[in-house]
MIGU-639347 format. One record per residue: x, y, z of N, C-alpha, C in turn. Coordinates in steps of 0.2 Angstrom, whole numbers, plus 2048, in hexadecimal, padded with zeros to 3 digits. Example, Ala and Ser with C-alpha at 12.3 -4.5 7.8 and 13.67 -1.06 7.14 Angstrom:
2
8427E482783E7EA8278427F0827;8407F58238447FB824840800827;
// end
This chain:
119
8037FB7FE8008027FF8068047FF;80280C7FC8078127FA8038157F7;80681E7FA8018227F48038207F0;8008237E97FD8247E27FA8287E2;7FC82C7D97F78337DA7F58367DE;7F883A7DF7F883C7E67FB8447E3;7FA8487E580084E7E38038507E8;80284F7EE80A84F7F38078467F6;80E8437F980B83D801808841805;80884880880384980D7FB84A80D;7F984D8057F384A8077EF841804;7F383E8047F48368047F083380D;7ED83380B7EC8318147E9828815;7F18268157EE81C8157EB81881D;7EA81681C7E48148217E880A820;7E88088287EC8018277E77FE82E;7E87F682F7E47F38317E37F7838;7E67FB83B7EB7FB8427E5801844;7E680683D7E380C83D7D980E83E;7D780783E7CE80583D7CB803842;7C98038477C680084A7C07FF84A;7BB7FA84C7B57F88497B27F484F;7AB7F78557AA7F68587A37F3857;79F7EE8597987EB8587927EF85E;78D7ED85F7887F186278A7F086B;7907E886A7917E68707957E9872;7987EA86D7A17EF8717A67EA870;7A47E486B7AA7DF8697B07E2865;7B37E28607B77E385C7B87E0858;7B77E08517B77DE84A7BE7DC848;7C17D88467C77D88417C67DA83A;7CB7DE83D7CC7E28327D37E2831;7D27DF82B7D87DC8277D87E1822;7E27E18207E27E581A7DF7E0812;7DE7E780F7D87E38097DC7E3804;7DF7DB8017E27DE7FD7E07DE7F2;7DD7E27F47D97E47EC7D87EC7EC;7DE7EE7F17E37F57F37DF7F67EB;7E07F67E57E37FA7DE7DE7F87DC;7D87F77DB7CF7F67D97CD7FB7DA;7CC7FB7E17C88007E27C98047E0;7C38097DF7C38127DE7C08157DD;7BF81B7DE7B681F7DE7BA8267D8;7B98257D17BB8297CF7C68297CD;7C482F7CC7CB8327CD7CE8307D3;7CA82C7D97D082C7E27D08267E0;7D88257E27D981E7E37D781D7EC;7D48167ED7D38167F37DA8127F3;7DD8177FB7E48157FE7E3814806;7E780C8097E680780D7E080480C;7DF80280A7D58018097D77FA80E;7D27F78157D17F381C7CA7F0819;7C87EB81C7C27EA81A7C47E6821;7B97E68237B97E38287B17DE824;7AF7DA8297AC7D58277A57D482C;79B7D482E79B7DB82F7927D282F;7937CD83578F7C78307857C9833;7887CD8387807D183877B7D7838;7797D88347767E08357757E283D;7757E88437767EB84377B7F3846;77B7F484977E7FD84D7897FA84E;78A7FB8497927FC84C79580384A;79A80584E79E8098507A380884C;7A780D8457AF80E8437B1812844;7B88108497BB8198487C1815844;7C581C83F7C881D83E7D0823840;7D581E8407D98208437E0828839;7DD82C83C7E282F8397E7836836;7EC8348347F083B8377F0841833;7ED83E82E7EB8468297E4848827;7DF84C8277D984B8247D784781D;7D384481D7D183E8157CC840816;7C983B80E7C383680D7C582F80E;7BF82E8137BE8268177B7825811;7B981C80D7B481C80A7B381380F;7AB81480F7A980E8137A680D80E;7A580680B7A08028067A37FA806;79E7F680279C7F28017A37EE7FB;7A57E97FB7A97E67F47A47EB7EF;7A57E97E57A47ED7E27A27E57DF;7A37DF7E579F7D97E07997DC7E2;79A7DD7EA7927DD7EF7907E27EE;78F7E67EC78B7EA7EC7867EA7E0;78B7E67DD7897E47D57847E17D8;7867DC7DF7807D77DE77A7D87E2;77B7DF7E77787E07EB7717E47E5;7747E57DE76F7EC7D976F7E57D4;76F7DE7D476C7DB7CF7657DA7D2;7617DC7D57577DB7D37577E07CF;7597E77D27557ED7CE7597ED7C8;7607EB7C67647EB7C075C7E57BD;75C7DE7BD75B7D77B97517DD7B7;74F7E17BE7477E47C07477E97B7;74A7E97B974B7F17B274D7EC7AA;7547E87A97527E57A574B7E17A3;7497DD7A773F7DB7A573A7E27A6;73B7E77A773A7EC7A673A7EF79F;73E7EF79D7417F179473F7EC791;73D7E479373B7E078D7347E178E;7327E379372B7E27917297EA78C;72A7ED78E72B7F478C72B7F1783;7307EF78172F7EE77B72E7EA774;72C7E47787267E077871D7E3776;71C7E777B7177EB77B7177F1777;71C7F477171D7F97707207F6765;7207EC7677217EA7637187E8760;7157E37657107E076570B7EA762;70C7EE76770B7F57667077F675D;70F7F875B7127F675270D7F374F;70E7E975270B7E774F7047E574D;6FF7EA7526F77E97526F57F074D;6FA7F574D6FB7FA7466F97F7741;6FF7F47406FF7F17396F97EE736;6F77E873E6F07E77396EB7E973B;6E87F173C6E67F373C6E17F6737;6EC7F97336EA7FA72A6EA7F9725;6EB7F07276EE7E97226E37EB721;6DF7E97266D67E77286D37EE724;6D47F17246D27FA7236D07F9718;
// end
């Protein structure tokens, strides 16, 4: 893990597992690990440095504490694969809706063509 695409190293905040603390509502601390996919996660022009991960096994309230030596933007998100699978239902619904619209338009055009032939 290291700074890249930064104008100055001072502007690049890197974090590691020791900089992040995650506790559940009972106060039990979750394990935080270094994420090996650090080069994959980007947000537009922002390359995320020092990506860490933790797993939440059940819904509830969690307290996340991040220790940083400089002011920076920190993003808490699901991995891209999980985000895509969460959107899969919406994507499938949109595709089905589009197909129904196309079928309706084709049916209307066919019905209009038959009406002209009969008269």
